[in-house]
C-alpha positions, 0 to 999 in steps of 0.5 A: 096501339101505336100513339101518332107520335111514335113509331116502333123502329125495325128492331130494339134490345137490351144487351151487354157490352164491353167499352172502356174496360167495363162491361155495360148495359146497352140499347140496340136500335135499328131504325128504318130509314131512308134507305142504304145508299149503296145497297148492294151488299151480298148478305144484308137483308136490312137493305130492303127495310126502308121507307118509300121514297118521301120528302126530306120533312116526312122522313125526319119526321117518322124517324123522330117518332122512332126515337120517341118510341124508344124514349117511351118505351126504354128507361134512361137507367137501364142502359149506358151505351146506345148502339144505333143501326139503320139501313144503311148509314146513320151519317148519310144525310140523305137517308138520316136527315140531319134534323134526326141526328139532332133529335138523337143527340138531345134524346140520348145526351150523357150516353156512350154512342156507337153508330154506324155508317159507311166511311163515305160519310164520316166527316169531321165537322158533322162527327164533332158537332154530334160528339159535342152534343151528346157529351156530358164528360161521362166517357173519355169517347162519347162517340165511336163510329162503326164501319162495316170494314168486313175484310182488309182484303180489297178483292174479297171485299169486293168480289164476295160482299160488293161493298163498294169501298176500299181499306184506303177508305176505311183508313182515311175515315179513321184518321178523321174519325179520331181527328174529330175526337171520335173513336173507330169500331172495325165490324169484320165479316167471317165467311162472306160468300165464295170462300172456302172454310180455309179461306175464311178462317184465315182472311179473318185471322190476317184481317185482325192482325191488319187492324188492330193496331188502327181501330179502337174495338173489332167486332167480328160478324159470323155471317148468317143467312138472311132473307131476301139476300144473295147469301140466301139464294146461293145457300139455297141452291147448296153453294153455301154454309155459314161459318163452323164454330170450330174456326171462330174459336180458331180465329178468336184463340189466335187474335193479338188483341180482345174481339167482340163476337156475338154469334148471332144465329149460332147452332143453326143451320142459317147461322154459325153452327157445327153439328148441333150436339156441340153447338151450344156451350160453344156459342155460350162461350163466345158470348162469355168470351166477348164480355170477359176477354178470356181466351183460356175459356176458349181454348177449353171449348177448343178441346170439346170432343165431338166427332164434328171436329173431324169433319171440321178438319177434313173440309179445312183441308180438302174443300176446294172453291170448285165444289164448295161447301162439302157440308150443310 
């Protein structure tokens, strides 16, 4: 039974990440918050996970209870990096009151922190204050701001995702973050709705090339079918299929920089998948590459013999927007 002084976040888990050239033990926490201000992205299920309208003081207390729960349930010695997610933006004061940021900084001082936010809320003074609060000198960049850029193509970002900001907005936010002493992590999204398999693959290759010299790190998220989303509605209508793992290998192998990629849901029908027979080793290999940066591992996986590779090549060649997807 939870103490009245603590409240369990939406999700939390341990993992590993490559950061500043080292493989770190990480803790990822998704806090229930006041809710994303934009609340329209077609693939996001977390947009529904919010507190009902609460006074700022009560909202702050509920979030601080979640911080206490994390401190009580995870030993500080077990992880060096904290990755923070909310329903939308950690630096949105209406979603996460400033008192909560202060509580987070005090609770996790000395950790490397990555916090997700929309570019709208990347403010120099706010970032500088938070960075200084967590900094003990242990990290070259103790704070990184993570923005769901998704793609560098403004048309795809708006029509396929309904994201509500431009690539120019991202570039502005990156400049502000760097001036405040914070890093910038770009999240890209492989295969949002309405793109063919080839369009999705080519968009990721192009976007990585565009942003490689801008962001300090890039993480490619593979689109999954989350509950109560527009992507789920399309998927149920046989109008959407998550990306093939073959396409993911293509993108990662062609990248000019190391890409972080955690193939969540890999091998499942709601996640990135091939035929089922070859999925397991490829999913595991992508995870290994994410930590090691060993492109040779990916090239070896690309040579895997499986009948579905021919299917994937056919889809790349023949799939058209008006008849997609050709496979389930």
